[in-house]
C-alpha positions in Angstrom: 129.2 121.9 161.6 126.1 120.0 162.2 123.8 120.1 159.6 121.5 122.0 162.3 123.8 124.9 162.8 124.4 124.4 158.5 120.2 125.6 158.0 120.3 128.0 161.2 123.2 129.6 158.8 121.6 129.7 155.9 118.1 131.1 157.5 120.5 134.3 158.8 122.0 134.7 155.2 118.0 134.3 153.4 116.7 136.9 156.0 119.8 139.2 155.4 119.8 138.9 151.7 115.9 139.9 151.9 116.8 142.3 154.2 119.0 144.2 152.0 117.0 143.5 149.1 114.1 145.1 149.8 114.7 147.6 153.0 117.9 149.1 151.9 118.8 151.1 149.0 122.5 151.1 148.8 125.0 152.2 146.0 128.8 152.8 146.9 129.5 154.5 143.6 127.6 157.3 144.8 127.9 157.0 148.3 124.2 156.7 149.2 122.5 154.3 151.6 118.9 154.9 152.3 116.6 152.6 154.8 113.2 152.0 153.2 110.7 150.8 156.0 108.5 148.1 154.5 105.1 148.7 153.1 102.4 147.2 155.6 99.4 148.0 153.1 100.9 145.8 150.3 102.6 148.5 148.1 105.8 147.3 147.0 109.3 148.9 148.1 110.3 148.4 144.5 108.6 151.4 143.4 110.8 153.5 146.0 113.6 151.6 144.4 112.6 152.4 140.6 112.3 156.2 141.4 115.9 156.3 143.5 117.3 154.8 140.3 114.9 156.8 137.8 117.0 159.6 139.8 119.8 158.8 139.6 119.6 157.9 135.8 117.8 161.0 135.0 118.2 163.4 137.2 121.7 163.2 139.2 121.3 166.7 141.0 117.9 165.6 142.2 119.4 162.3 143.5 122.6 163.9 145.1 120.1 165.6 146.7 118.2 162.9 148.1 121.1 161.1 149.2 122.4 164.1 151.1 118.8 165.1 152.9 117.2 161.5 152.8 117.4 158.8 155.1 114.6 156.8 155.7 112.2 156.5 153.1 108.2 155.3 154.2 106.1 154.0 151.6 103.1 153.5 153.8 100.0 156.5 153.6 100.5 158.6 156.5 99.8 162.5 156.6 99.9 163.0 152.7 97.5 160.4 152.6 97.6 157.8 149.9 98.3 160.4 147.1 101.4 162.3 148.4 103.9 162.2 150.9 105.2 163.6 154.4 108.3 165.3 155.4 108.9 164.7 159.0 111.5 166.5 161.5 111.8 167.0 165.1 113.5 170.0 166.8 116.5 168.0 167.6 117.0 166.2 164.4 120.1 167.5 162.9 120.5 164.1 160.6 119.0 163.2 157.4 115.5 162.8 157.7 112.7 160.6 156.9 110.1 160.9 154.0 107.4 159.6 153.4 106.2 158.9 150.0 102.8 157.0 148.4 104.0 154.8 145.4 100.5 154.1 144.5 100.2 156.5 141.5 103.1 154.6 139.7 106.5 155.5 139.2 106.9 159.2 137.9 104.2 160.1 140.6 106.2 158.4 143.3 109.2 160.0 141.7 107.9 163.3 141.9 106.9 162.9 145.6 110.9 161.8 146.5 112.1 165.1 145.2 109.2 167.1 146.8 109.9 165.9 150.1 113.6 165.9 149.7 112.6 170.1 149.4 111.5 169.9 152.2 114.3 168.1 154.1 116.6 170.7 152.1 114.5 173.3 153.3 114.9 172.0 157.4 118.7 171.7 156.6 119.4 175.1 155.5 117.1 176.5 158.3 114.5 178.3 156.7 112.8 180.2 158.9 108.8 179.3 159.4 106.0 181.4 157.8 108.6 180.8 154.8 106.5 179.8 151.8 108.2 176.2 151.2 105.3 174.6 149.9 105.4 176.7 146.7 109.2 175.7 146.3 108.9 172.1 146.6 105.3 172.1 144.6 107.7 174.0 141.8 110.4 171.1 142.3 108.2 168.2 141.5 106.6 169.8 139.0 109.7 170.1 137.2 111.2 166.7 137.9 107.5 165.0 136.3 108.5 167.4 133.0 111.5 166.5 133.0 111.4 162.8 132.8 107.6 162.8 130.6 107.1 164.6 127.6 104.4 166.9 127.6 102.9 167.7 124.3 
């Protein structure tokens, strides 16, 4: 192998390792693979991964719901603004959903947004009818996980 080919192969390996490290959540034991889009506004994808890790250990049932219903997490501000999140779906989308999650308020808030948007993905996959009070149920979910992860006095 020539020196140029060796350097090219090394560069490809570095790019693949960095892409997997920053752009994919991979949990083989729980059969959970989630794509994490790159952050375009400087927020670190690490907060999203820490939120998933927090759910995995702190609330295994919520973690399972995320793994079942969410295929992609976008850490960039979108329709939820800089402090919230969004659930995206299309009429033809029957697979795992895409959720937007703000990471600017730290780990616990990000974890709560992941649970909230996963609630909407679950509602969609269950075929909930339009007009059902979908938001109220999901606000209860993010409130529940925040209380479970942080002790209030």
